[in-house]
Structures are given as structure tokens and as C-alpha cells.
N, C-alpha and C positions, 0 to 999 in steps of 0.2 A: 149443783149450785146454779142459780140463775143470776144474771147480771142486770143491773138497772141500765136502761138505754136512754141517753139524753142527746138532744141535738143542740149544737152551738147555734145561736141566733142567725149567724151568717149562712150556715148550711141550710137551715130551715127556710130562710128567705129565698135561697137559690132554688130549693125544691118547689116553692110556691111559684116562682117565675117559670120553671120548666113545666109545671102542671098546666099552665095556660095553653101550651102547645101540645102536650103529651100527657094527659091525665092518666091514661092506662099505664104508661111506663113509670110514672112517678108512684102510682099505687104499688107497682111491683117493687120499687125501691123501698118504700115504707114497710112492705111485708118482709122483704129480705132483711132489713135492718132490725125489725122486731125479732126475727129468728136469731140474730146475733146475741140476744139476751140469754138464750139457751146454749149457744155454741159460738163464742166470740172468735174462734179461729177455725172456721170451716175450711174444708178442702177447696182450694182455689183462691184463698186469701193470700196476699203477698206482703212482705215487709219484715220488720223486726218482731220481736216478741210482744212489744207493746204498741207499736204504730203500724197499722196495717191498711191495706186497700183491697177492695173486691169490686168486681164488675157485676152489674145487674142490667142486662140488656145493653143499651147504649150509654149507660151511666157508670161512673166510677165513684165509689164511696170510700173516703178516707176516714179512718176512725182510730181512736186510742183506747187501749184496754188498761184499766187500772185494777190490779189484783187486790190491793189492800182495801179498796173501797167497793169492790165488786161492781165495776162501772164500765160501760162502753159509751164513749163520747164520739158522736159523729162530728168531724171537724171540717169536712169539705165534701161537696157534691158537685161533680162536673160531668160534662158530656165527653164521650170518647170521640176522637177525630178519625 
């Protein structure tokens, strides 16, 4: 089963801001998020069964998995400190 992946507007806007300084890193984030559509709970993802976070390089992606709608929603993108 594959999941639809959507980005909350605020998370997408943050990705666009980060892309100005680190386009390669943000491309890696988009690639990793696209893969969540096939496996929304990959090894290395932390959190509860429906609210998770994963690291991609220097970035942290927080996302929500909704089983009934077969949906992954990216709710936050931030840099690790």
C-alpha cells in the first residue's frame, strides 16, 4: 500500500528558505519524504504510531501518518543543532 504525501504550507515554506543556503540538503529531504509514501515508518523514525520524526542530514522532519486516509503529512522541517 502506498501513502499520499502532502506538505503543510508552513513546512514547505521552511524548506524553500533552507534551500537558499543548502539546495543539495533540501533535495535529500524531499527525496526521503517521497520515500515515506512507500514506508511511512522506516527504521530510524522516532515517535508514536501516528506522529513521527526522522533525520535527513542536518534536517529533522516531523510528520503525521493517517491510516484511514493512507496519508503522510509533513508538519515541520527544522535544522538540527
